[in-house]
C-alpha positions as CSV (number, residue, x, y, z in Angstrom):
1,M,-25.9,-28.5,74.2
2,L,-25.8,-25.5,71.8
3,V,-23.2,-27.1,69.5
4,A,-25.3,-30.3,69.4
5,H,-28.3,-28.2,68.2
6,G,-26.2,-26.4,65.5
7,L,-25.8,-23.1,67.4
8,P,-22.0,-22.9,68.0
9,E,-21.9,-19.1,67.5
10,L,-23.9,-18.7,70.7
11,V,-21.6,-20.8,72.9
12,G,-19.2,-18.2,74.1
13,R,-21.7,-15.5,75.1
14,A,-24.2,-18.0,76.5
15,E,-21.5,-19.6,78.6
16,L,-20.2,-16.3,80.0
17,L,-23.6,-14.9,80.8
18,T,-25.1,-18.1,82.2
19,S,-22.1,-18.5,84.4
20,E,-22.3,-15.0,85.7
21,L,-26.0,-15.2,86.5
22,A,-25.8,-18.7,88.0
23,T,-22.8,-17.8,90.2
24,N,-24.7,-14.8,91.6
25,S,-27.8,-16.9,92.2
26,V,-25.8,-19.4,94.3
27,R,-23.5,-16.9,95.9
28,Y,-25.9,-14.3,97.3
29,P,-29.4,-15.5,98.2
30,E,-30.0,-18.5,100.4
31,G,-32.0,-21.3,98.8
32,S,-32.1,-23.0,95.5
33,A,-31.4,-21.7,92.0
34,A,-32.5,-22.9,88.5
35,V,-31.3,-22.3,84.9
36,R,-33.8,-22.6,82.0
37,L,-33.0,-22.5,78.3
38,Q,-35.6,-21.8,75.7
39,W,-35.0,-21.8,72.0
40,S,-37.5,-20.0,69.9
41,R,-35.8,-19.5,66.5
42,P,-33.9,-17.2,66.1
43,V,-33.6,-16.4,69.8
44,L,-32.1,-18.3,72.7
45,R,-33.5,-17.2,76.1
46,V,-31.7,-18.2,79.3
47,S,-33.4,-17.6,82.6
48,V,-31.9,-17.9,86.0
49,C,-34.2,-18.0,89.0
50,D,-33.4,-17.9,92.7
51,T,-35.0,-17.2,96.0
52,S,-33.9,-13.6,96.4
53,P,-36.8,-11.2,97.0
54,Q,-35.1,-8.3,95.2
55,L,-33.5,-7.6,91.8
56,P,-29.8,-6.9,91.9
57,A,-29.0,-3.1,92.1
58,P,-26.7,-1.8,89.4
59,F,-23.6,0.0,90.6
60,V,-20.3,1.1,89.1
61,P,-17.6,-1.2,90.7
62,L,-14.3,0.2,91.8
63,A,-11.4,-0.8,89.5
64,D,-9.7,-2.9,92.2
65,L,-12.8,-5.0,93.0
66,D,-13.2,-8.4,91.4
67,R,-17.0,-8.3,91.6
68,G,-20.0,-6.1,90.8
69,R,-19.9,-6.3,87.0
70,G,-22.7,-8.7,86.4
71,L,-25.3,-6.3,85.0
72,L,-22.6,-4.5,83.0
73,I,-21.6,-7.8,81.4
74,L,-25.3,-8.5,80.6
75,E,-25.6,-5.1,79.0
76,V,-22.5,-5.6,76.8
77,F,-22.9,-9.2,75.7
78,A,-26.6,-9.9,75.6
79,D,-28.9,-8.9,72.8
80,R,-31.6,-8.2,75.3
81,W,-32.0,-8.8,79.0
82,G,-34.3,-8.1,81.9
83,G,-35.6,-9.5,85.2
84,C,-38.5,-9.6,87.6
85,A,-38.8,-10.1,91.3
86,I,-41.8,-11.5,93.1
87,G,-40.8,-9.9,96.4
88,E,-41.5,-11.5,99.7
89,E,-44.4,-13.9,100.0
90,P,-46.6,-14.2,103.2
91,F,-45.1,-17.6,103.9
92,G,-41.5,-17.1,102.8
93,L,-39.4,-15.7,100.1
94,G,-40.7,-15.1,96.6
95,G,-38.0,-15.1,94.0
96,T,-36.2,-13.4,91.3
97,T,-35.7,-14.2,87.6
98,I,-33.0,-12.6,85.5
99,W,-33.0,-13.5,81.8
100,F,-31.0,-12.7,78.7
101,E,-31.6,-13.4,75.0
102,L,-29.0,-14.1,72.3
103,A,-30.2,-14.0,68.6
104,V,-28.9,-15.9,65.6
105,G,-28.7,-14.0,62.3
106,E,-30.3,-10.7,62.0
107,G,-30.2,-9.7,65.7
108,P,-32.7,-9.6,68.5
109,P,-36.4,-9.3,68.0
110,P,-37.9,-5.8,68.4
111,A,-39.2,-4.9,71.8
112,V,-42.9,-5.7,72.3
113,A,-45.1,-2.7,73.0
114,V,-47.7,-3.2,75.7
115,A,-50.9,-1.2,75.6
116,V,-52.5,-0.3,78.9
117,A,-56.2,0.3,78.8
């Protein structure tokens, strides 16, 4: 899809990061998962949502383990990333969304400052 839209430079990182997040969304929580891509020039945002009520906890994996590096991979290869958890709902699970952004050209957009009144 990215090549068809003239964004071949994003393919490798997008494929790696989407695969990592989607695999974790299917592997750990019970329930469905969804992937959403949003292009807002010059930034591609990929969001992966699942039914987990909690965000994944970062930890330093042991060298001999073949898992536990997802958030480290996001930190290294994404221009920006984050997530939010709804928590548990009164009538079932809420959900979690982890997202990452990849920028074309000059790099990621600056962080948005939020004023609290």
